[in-house]
MARBA-3410 file (N, C-alpha, C, O; in Angstrom, 1 decimal):
110
31.3,30.0,40.7,32.3,29.0,40.5,31.6,27.9,39.8,30.5,27.5,40.1 ~ 32.4,27.5,38.7,31.8,26.3,37.8,32.3,25.1,38.4,33.4,24.9,38.7 ~ 31.3,24.1,38.6,31.6,22.8,39.1,32.6,22.0,38.1,32.6,22.2,36.9 ~ 33.5,21.2,38.8,34.5,20.4,38.0,33.6,19.2,37.3,32.9,18.5,38.0 ~ 33.8,19.1,36.0,33.1,18.1,35.3,33.8,16.6,35.5,35.0,16.5,35.3
33.0,15.7,35.9,33.6,14.4,36.1,33.5,13.4,35.1,34.1,12.3,35.2 ~ 32.6,13.8,34.0,32.4,12.9,32.9,31.5,11.6,33.3,31.4,10.7,32.5 ~ 31.0,11.6,34.6,30.2,10.4,35.0,28.7,10.4,34.3,28.1,9.4,34.1 ~ 28.3,11.8,34.1,27.0,11.9,33.5,26.9,11.5,32.1,25.8,11.2,31.7 ~ 27.9,11.5,31.4,27.8,11.1,29.9,28.3,9.7,29.6,28.5,9.3,28.5
28.7,9.0,30.6,29.0,7.6,30.5,30.5,7.4,30.2,31.0,6.3,29.8 ~ 31.3,8.4,30.3,32.8,8.4,30.0,33.5,8.1,31.2,33.2,8.6,32.3 ~ 34.4,7.2,31.0,35.1,6.7,32.3,36.6,7.3,32.2,37.5,6.6,31.7 ~ 36.8,8.6,32.6,38.1,9.1,32.8,38.5,9.3,34.1,37.7,9.7,35.0 ~ 39.8,9.1,34.4,40.3,9.5,35.8,40.9,10.9,35.6,41.9,11.2,35.1
40.1,11.8,36.2,40.7,13.2,36.1,40.4,13.7,34.6,39.4,13.3,33.9 ~ 41.3,14.5,34.2,41.2,15.2,32.9,41.5,14.0,31.9,42.5,13.3,32.1 ~ 40.8,13.9,30.7,41.1,12.9,29.7,42.4,13.2,28.9,42.7,14.4,28.7 ~ 43.1,12.2,28.6,44.3,12.4,27.8,44.0,12.5,26.3,42.9,12.3,26.0 ~ 44.9,12.8,25.4,44.7,12.9,24.1,44.4,11.5,23.4,43.5,11.5,22.5
45.1,10.5,23.9,44.7,9.1,23.5,43.3,8.7,23.8,42.6,8.2,23.0 ~ 43.0,9.0,25.1,41.6,8.8,25.5,40.5,9.6,24.8,39.4,9.0,24.6 ~ 40.8,10.9,24.3,40.0,11.6,23.5,40.0,11.0,22.1,38.9,11.1,21.5 ~ 40.9,10.5,21.6,41.0,10.0,20.3,40.1,8.7,20.2,39.4,8.5,19.3 ~ 40.4,7.9,21.3,39.7,6.6,21.4,38.1,7.0,21.5,37.3,6.3,20.8
37.8,7.8,22.2,36.4,8.4,22.4,35.8,8.8,21.0,34.7,8.5,20.5 ~ 36.7,9.6,20.3,36.3,10.2,18.9,36.0,9.0,18.0,35.0,9.0,17.4 ~ 36.9,8.0,17.9,36.9,6.9,17.2,35.4,6.1,17.5,34.6,5.9,16.6 ~ 35.2,5.9,18.8,33.8,5.1,19.1,32.8,6.0,18.7,31.9,5.4,18.1 ~ 32.7,7.2,19.0,31.7,8.1,18.6,31.5,8.0,17.1,30.4,7.9,16.7
32.5,8.1,16.3,32.5,8.1,14.9,31.9,6.7,14.5,31.0,6.6,13.6 ~ 32.3,5.6,15.1,31.7,4.3,14.7,30.2,4.2,15.0,29.5,3.5,14.3 ~ 29.8,4.8,16.1,28.4,4.9,16.5,27.7,5.7,15.6,26.5,5.4,15.2 ~ 28.3,6.8,15.2,27.6,7.7,14.3,27.4,7.0,13.0,26.3,7.1,12.4 ~ 28.5,6.2,12.4,28.3,5.6,11.1,27.2,4.5,11.2,26.4,4.3,10.3
27.2,3.7,12.3,26.1,2.7,12.5,24.7,3.4,12.5,23.8,2.9,11.7 ~ 24.5,4.5,13.3,23.3,5.2,13.2,22.9,5.7,11.8,21.8,5.5,11.3 ~ 23.9,6.3,11.1,23.7,6.7,9.7,23.2,5.6,8.8,22.3,5.8,8.0 ~ 24.0,4.5,8.9,23.4,3.4,8.0,22.1,2.9,8.4,21.4,2.4,7.6 ~ 21.8,2.9,9.7,20.4,2.5,10.2,19.4,3.4,9.6,18.4,3.0,9.0
19.7,4.8,9.8,18.8,5.8,9.2,18.6,5.6,7.6,17.5,5.7,7.1 ~ 19.7,5.4,6.9,19.5,5.1,5.5,18.6,3.9,5.2,17.9,3.9,4.2 ~ 18.7,2.9,6.0,17.9,1.7,5.9,16.4,2.0,6.1,15.6,1.5,5.3 ~ 16.1,2.8,7.2,14.9,3.2,7.4,14.2,4.1,6.4,13.1,3.8,6.0 ~ 15.0,5.0,5.8,14.6,6.0,4.8,14.2,5.0,3.6,13.2,5.2,2.9
15.1,4.0,3.3,14.8,3.1,2.1,13.5,2.4,2.4,12.7,2.3,1.5 ~ 13.3,1.9,3.5,12.0,1.3,3.8,10.8,2.2,3.7,9.7,1.8,3.3 ~ 11.0,3.4,4.0,10.0,4.4,4.0,9.7,4.9,2.5,8.5,5.1,2.1 ~ 10.7,5.0,1.7,10.5,5.2,0.3,9.7,4.0,-0.4,8.8,4.2,-1.2 ~ 10.2,2.8,-0.1,9.5,1.6,-0.7,8.0,1.6,-0.2,7.0,1.4,-1.0
7.8,1.9,1.1,6.4,2.0,1.5,5.5,3.1,0.8,4.3,3.0,0.6 ~ 6.2,4.1,0.5,5.3,5.3,-0.2,5.2,5.0,-1.5,4.2,5.4,-2.1 ~ 6.2,4.4,-2.2,6.1,3.9,-3.6,5.0,2.9,-3.7,4.1,3.0,-4.6 ~ 4.9,1.8,-2.8,3.9,0.9,-2.9,2.5,1.5,-2.6,1.6,1.1,-3.2 ~ 2.4,2.5,-1.7,1.1,3.2,-1.4,0.6,3.8,-2.8,-0.5,3.6,-3.3
1.6,4.6,-3.3,1.2,5.4,-4.6,0.8,4.4,-5.6,-0.3,4.7,-6.3 ~ 1.5,3.3,-5.8,1.1,2.3,-6.9,-0.3,1.7,-6.5,-1.2,1.5,-7.4 ~ -0.5,1.4,-5.2,-1.9,0.9,-4.8,-3.0,1.9,-5.1,-4.1,1.6,-5.5 ~ -2.6,3.2,-4.8,-3.7,4.2,-5.1,-4.1,4.4,-6.6,-5.2,4.5,-7.1 ~ -2.8,4.2,-7.4,-3.1,4.3,-8.8,-4.0,3.1,-9.3,-4.9,3.3,-10.2
-3.6,1.9,-8.7,-4.5,0.7,-9.1,-5.8,0.9,-8.7,-6.7,0.6,-9.4 ~ -6.2,1.4,-7.4,-7.4,1.7,-7.0,-8.1,2.7,-8.0,-9.3,2.5,-8.4 ~ -7.6,3.7,-8.3,-8.1,4.6,-9.3,-8.5,4.0,-10.6,-9.6,4.3,-11.2 ~ -7.6,3.2,-11.1,-7.9,2.5,-12.3,-8.9,1.5,-12.2,-9.7,1.3,-13.1 ~ -9.0,0.8,-11.1,-10.2,-0.2,-10.8,-11.4,0.5,-10.6,-12.5,0.0,-11.0
-11.4,1.8,-10.0,-12.6,2.6,-9.7,-13.1,2.9,-11.2,-14.3,2.8,-11.5 ~ -12.2,3.4,-12.0,-12.7,3.8,-13.4,-13.2,2.6,-14.2,-14.1,2.7,-15.0 ~ -12.5,1.4,-14.1,-13.1,0.2,-14.8,-14.4,-0.1,-14.2,-15.3,-0.5,-15.0 ~ -14.7,0.0,-13.0,-15.9,-0.3,-12.3,-17.0,0.6,-12.7,-18.1,0.2,-12.9 ~ -16.6,1.9,-12.9,-17.6,2.9,-13.4,-18.0,2.5,-14.9,-19.2,2.6,-15.3
-17.0,2.2,-15.6,-17.4,1.8,-17.0,-18.1,0.6,-17.1,-19.0,0.6,-17.9 ~ -17.9,-0.5,-16.2,-18.6,-1.6,-16.2,-20.0,-1.4,-15.8,-21.0,-1.9,-16.4 ~ -20.2,-0.6,-14.8,-21.6,-0.2,-14.4,-22.4,0.5,-15.4,-23.6,0.2,-15.5 ~ -21.7,1.3,-16.1,-22.4,2.1,-17.2,-22.8,1.2,-18.4,-23.9,1.4,-19.0 ~ -21.9,0.2,-18.7,-22.3,-0.7,-19.6,-23.4,-1.7,-19.2,-24.2,-2.2,-20.0
-23.3,-2.0,-17.9,-24.4,-2.8,-17.4,-25.9,-2.2,-17.4,-27.0,-2.8,-17.6 ~ -25.8,-0.8,-17.1,-27.0,0.0,-17.3,-27.5,0.1,-18.7,-28.7,0.0,-18.9 ~ -26.6,0.2,-19.6,-27.1,0.2,-21.0,-27.7,-1.1,-21.5,-28.7,-1.1,-22.2 ~ -27.0,-2.3,-21.0,-27.5,-3.6,-21.4,-28.8,-3.8,-20.7,-29.8,-4.2,-21.4 ~ -28.9,-3.6,-19.5,-30.2,-3.7,-18.8,-31.3,-3.0,-19.4,-32.4,-3.5,-19.4
-31.0,-1.8,-19.8,-32.2,-0.9,-20.5,-32.5,-1.5,-21.8,-33.7,-1.4,-22.3 ~ -31.6,-2.1,-22.5,-31.8,-2.8,-23.8,-32.7,-4.1,-23.6,-33.7,-4.3,-24.3 ~ -32.3,-4.8,-22.6,-33.0,-6.0,-22.2,-34.4,-5.7,-21.7,-35.3,-6.4,-22.0 ~ -34.5,-4.7,-21.0,-35.8,-4.3,-20.6,-36.7,-3.8,-21.8,-37.9,-4.0,-21.9 ~ -36.1,-3.1,-22.6,-36.8,-2.6,-23.8,-37.2,-3.9,-24.7,-38.3,-3.9,-25.2
-36.3,-4.8,-24.9,-36.6,-5.9,-25.6,-37.8,-6.9,-25.1,-38.6,-7.5,-25.8 ~ -37.8,-6.9,-23.7,-38.7,-7.7,-23.0,-40.3,-7.1,-23.1,-41.3,-7.7,-23.0 ~ -40.3,-5.8,-23.3,-41.5,-5.1,-23.6,-42.0,-5.0,-25.0,-43.0,-4.3,-25.3 ~ -41.4,-5.8,-25.9,-41.9,-5.8,-27.3,-42.9,-6.8,-27.4,-43.0,-7.7,-26.5 ~ -43.7,-6.7,-28.5,-44.9,-7.6,-28.7,-44.2,-9.0,-29.1,-44.8,-10.0,-28.7
-43.3,-9.0,-29.8,-42.7,-10.3,-30.3,-42.2,-11.1,-29.1,-42.5,-12.3,-29.1 ~ -41.5,-10.5,-28.2,-41.0,-11.1,-27.0,-42.0,-11.7,-26.2,-41.9,-12.9,-25.7 ~ -43.1,-11.0,-25.9,-44.2,-11.4,-25.2,-45.0,-12.6,-25.9,-45.4,-13.6,-25.3 ~ -45.1,-12.4,-27.3,-45.9,-13.5,-28.0,-45.0,-14.8,-28.0,-45.5,-15.9,-28.1 ~ -43.6,-14.7,-28.0,-42.8,-15.8,-28.0,-42.6,-16.5,-26.6,-41.9,-17.5,-26.6
-43.3,-16.0,-25.5,-43.2,-16.6,-24.3,-43.5,-18.0,-24.2,-42.7,-18.8,-23.6 ~ -44.7,-18.5,-24.7,-45.0,-20.0,-24.8,-43.9,-20.8,-25.3,-43.5,-21.8,-24.7 ~ -43.4,-20.4,-26.5,-42.3,-21.1,-27.3,-41.1,-21.2,-26.2,-40.5,-22.3,-26.2 ~ -40.7,-20.2,-25.5,-39.6,-20.2,-24.8,-39.7,-21.2,-23.6,-38.8,-21.8,-23.1 ~ -41.0,-21.2,-23.1,-41.2,-22.1,-21.9,-41.1,-23.6,-22.4,-40.5,-24.4,-21.6
-41.6,-23.9,-23.5,-41.5,-25.3,-24.1,-40.1,-25.6,-24.4,-39.6,-26.7,-24.0 ~ -39.4,-24.7,-25.0,-37.9,-25.0,-25.3,-37.1,-25.2,-23.9,-36.2,-26.1,-23.9 ~ -37.5,-24.4,-22.8,-36.9,-24.6,-21.6,-37.2,-26.0,-20.9,-36.3,-26.6,-20.3 ~ -38.4,-26.5,-21.1,-38.8,-27.8,-20.5,-38.1,-28.9,-21.3,-37.6,-29.8,-20.7 ~ -37.9,-28.7,-22.7,-37.2,-29.7,-23.4,-35.7,-29.8,-23.0,-35.2,-30.9,-22.9
-35.1,-28.5,-22.8,-33.7,-28.5,-22.4,-33.5,-29.2,-21.0,-32.5,-29.9,-20.8 ~ -34.5,-29.1,-20.0,-34.3,-29.7,-18.9,-34.4,-31.2,-18.9,-33.7,-32.0,-18.2 ~ -35.3,-31.7,-19.8,-35.6,-33.2,-20.0,-34.3,-33.7,-20.6,-33.7,-34.7,-20.1 ~ -33.7,-33.1,-21.6,-32.5,-33.6,-22.5,-31.1,-33.5,-21.6,-30.1,-34.1,-21.9 ~ -31.2,-32.7,-20.6,-30.0,-32.4,-19.8,-29.0,-31.7,-20.5,-27.9,-31.4,-19.9
END
């Protein structure tokens, strides 16, 4: 035997079997709740889409910056090698006393 449904478990307050008007009212309430939930879901999906878009943009900026950093490090390596080669020339070593005098003059004159 199937137990008689009282509608207490689903929060519906019907005295006995619901009438057509009560069912229509219930349908309108459920429809309004569904619409509110649908709008909320659309808002959450929009936030999610914005977050994903921002994450992709940040990753692209990160990739771009990593490429620029690699290029700068490469250029720094070339300049450092060139400076090291210059410092090892006879002319650079011979001009060391002149550079020291010039540095002292610059400090005195400010």
